[in-house]
N, C-alpha and C positions, 0 to 999 in steps of 0.2 A: 251838624256834620261837615267838615270841611270836603270839597269836592269840587274839581278834580285834584288829585295827589300826584298823578304820573301822566306820561304822555297818552294821548288821544291819537289812535291811527285812522286816517283816511283810507280806504282801500278804492281804487280805481280800476274798472276792469277793462282798460284799453292802454296801449301802449304811450310811452312818453310822448309829447309834442303835439298830441291832439287836443281838441277842445276840451274833453274830458280832464284829461292829465292838468291843462292849465287851469281848469277852474278849481281843481282840487289844491293846486299849489298857492292861489292867490286866496284862497278861504283859509289854508293852513297859516299862511303870514299874517293874515289880519287878525283871524280869531283866536289865535293865541295871544294876544294883546289884551284880550279881555278874560281868558280862561286861565292865562298865567301857567300854561304848560306847553311844551313842544306837542306839534302836530304833524308827525311826519306822514309823507304820502308814500303808500305802496302800490305799485303796479301789477295787478293780478289778472293777466288778459286770457281769454278764451272764451268761447262760447257766448259771444256777444255781450259779456259783462256777468253771465250767469255764474261762473267760476267764483268770481269775486263775491257775488250776492250770496251764494251757498256758504262760502267759508265765513262772512261776516255773521249771517244766521245761525251759524254753529257756535260763535262766541258767547261769553257770560254777557248776560244782559245788564251791563253795569255801566255803559254809556263811554266805554274807552275804544270802541270800534265803530266806526260810521263808514256809510257807503255811498260812492258818488252815483247816483241814479239817472241813467240817459233815459230818453223816451223810448229806447231799444227794449226795455222791460215791458213795455205796452204790449208786444207781440209775443211774449212768452206763452200766453195761454194757447196761442194757436201755432207757433213755432215747435213747442215741446221742449223748448231749451232747459226750462225749468218750470217747476210747479208753484214757485214764490212768486206773488203777486203783491198789489197794496194792500191785500188782506193780512200780510205778513209783516209787512213794512210800512213805516211811517215816514212822512216828509219832515226835515227840519226847514227847507224852503227852495224855492224854484231860484237858481241865478241868474242863467242866460236862456234866452229865446234861441232859436236856430234860423237859419237862411239857407237852405238846401241850394246848392248851385251844381249845374251841370256843365262839365268842361270837357274839352279835347286837347291833346297836345297842341302844341302853339302851331306847327307847321302840318297839322292833319289835313288829308284831303276832305274831312267831313269840318267844312268852313263856316258854315251858317247854322242858325238853328232850325231852318227848313231842312238843311241836310241830315241834321240829327233826327229829327222827327222821321224823315222819310226812311232813314236807315232803322229805326225802331220799328217801323210799320212793316218794312221787309225782313226784320228779323236776323238780319247778319251781321250785327256789332255785339261785341263784349262791352262789359261795363263792371267798374269798381266800384265798391262800398265798403262799409264799415261791418258786414257781417249779415247772413241771410236773417231778415226779419229786423235788420238794425234800423237806426234812425235814418242812414241815407239809403238804403236798400226800400224802404216802403215809399218814400216819394218816387224812385223809379219804377215799382209796381203800379202805382197809381197812373202815372203817365203811360204807361205800357197799356194798361187796362182802357184808359180813355181813347188810346188809338187804335186799340184791337191789334196791335203788334207783340213783339216779343224780342228778347234780347238775353244772351248769356252771362249770367250774373257771377263775377268774380270777388269772393268775399275777402277782405284784409282785416288785421286786427287794429281800426280806426279810422277815422276820416284823416288824418294827416298821411297814413300810409295808403290810403285809397288815392288821394291827390298826388302824391308820389309815384302811384304806379301810372298814373297819366303821364306824369312828366316824363317817365322812363319808357313811355309807349308800350306798356305790357297789355294795354287795353285801347279799345277804341274811343271810349269816353268814362268818365267817372262822375260821383256824387259825392260831395261833402259840404261841411260849412265852407262859407266863402273864407272866414278867418283862418280855416286849416289849409287853403290852396294860396292864401296870400302871398306867401313867399316864392312860391314857384311860378305865379302869374306875374309877379314884379319881376322875376328872373327870366321872363317871357319863354318859359318851358310849357306852360299852360294857359289856354284861351277860355274863359269862362264863356258860355255861349247864351245862358238864362238862368235866373233866380227862379225859384219854385215859389211864385209870389204873384199878386197882381198889381204891382208897383214896380217900375225901373229903379236899379241901384246904382248911383253915381260913384264909381270907385275912382278915388285918387290918383293921378297916375295911368289910367287905363281908359276911362270912359264909363259911358252907361252901359250897363248890363240890363237888357231888357226882360220882362217878366213872361212866363211861360203863358200867360192868358192873352198874349199879343199874336200867339202863334195857335194857340189850342184854347178857343175860348171857353168851350165848354168844361176846363178845369178850374174855372172860378169857384165853382162851389164844392170842390174837392179837395182845396188848399189846406183847411183846418185839419183834415186827416192826416195829411203828411207832414207838418210842421210838428217840430220836437220841442223838448227841453233838455237842460242840463240842471240838476238838482243835488243837494245832499239830503241823505237819509239815515233811517237806523232799523234796526231790527225789533220788533214790537217787543215788549216786555221790561223796558228799561224803565225805572222810577221816573215819575211824572215831573218831580222837581229837577232832576239831571237834565231832561229833555227840556225844559224851559229855559235853564241856564245855556245849553247849547244855542236856542232860539236866539236868546239875547245878543249872545256873541255874534251869532250869524246876522242878525240886523245891524248890528255895529261895523260889521265888515261891509255889508251893503251898502251903507251909508258913507263910507270912508271915501275919500279923494283916490286912494289907490285902486279900489276895485272899480270907480267910476271911470277914471283916465285909463285903466286897463281895459275893459268893455268898449270903450270909444277907439283906443289905439287898435283893438283887435276885430273891430266889427263885429261886437258880440252884444246883442241888445240885453239889457238888464231887466231881470223881472222883480224879483224880490218877496213875491208871496210866500207867506210861510204856514206852518201848521195845517189845521184842518183846511183851509182853503186850498192850499196846495195839493193837500192829500185828495180833495173833490177834482182839481184838475187832471191828476194821475189816474185816477178811476176812470173818468168818462175818456180820457185819452186810451186806456187799455180796452174800455168795451169798444171804442170805433175801430181801433188799429187791429184789434185781434179778429174781429168779425169781418173786417175788410178782407184780411188775408184769406179767411175761412170761404168767403163768399165768390171770392175770384179763384179760388180751388189752388192757393199757395200755401195752405196751412196743412200740418201733420195731425192736428188735433183739433176737435170740435171745442172751441172756448166753454161750452157749456158742463164739459167734465169737470171744470175747476171753478164752476159755480158763477162764470161772469155771464151775465146777462146781455141780450142786445141792447144797443143805445135806445132809450128812451122806453124800454120794458120795466 
């Protein structure tokens, strides 16, 4: 049987211009060369990607509708945004890893990492992210919890809008991927203060962005829970032979110079894990992040309600 015979749509649950959108478009460009059909990208924003996820789940299980999975989905069992989890969806493959970056307006009175840390401890700051329980909100919560502080979270429809909110001074600080904030950093509208990592990052044209562990050493053991991923997935039920064809096209895209150069240029670390191994990473991340939110009383639902066990259980 010849397949595919018509366009395969990639649904992205976030606004154009962000990391998820960029992922969808670069995969579309490269995977169509193998699959031989157009792969339009449709942005369907809302509920931290849950609206797009629900839409894809309702489509015929024929392989013509794919879903851009961000690690924000790992928090759904706690946030209550969706009942859909890794039990309902599978992975084609992991594309990019993330580098959560905490930034402030360029001329903000919050000038140093220590200033931001003290502001979170005092609880008098507002912080933008890509949605409550999202891939940029979770690192904020982990930092807040480690410091015993608080802040007012202001959600936006993606990491790029979160960074732009900082540039427009709508918030005191914001969190996004470094790639999503790159343009406004280069324009000297936004100043990165630290990365959610235990290693510094040297940003060409700016200098060294220190790791949070330089200022909050106890964060070292908490970093894995806050780092995320961007991936391509599907609603389970699609014939296996079609999934295998899509995975082969994905592998070809990840091996291409186009994707490699794109990742390097946009500060997006490549991953490339596919199939069952990628499914396992998503499952573990869901267990860790959902229960983290529940334990620090930021959850609206007990993950156990959806059969999500505690990590290690």
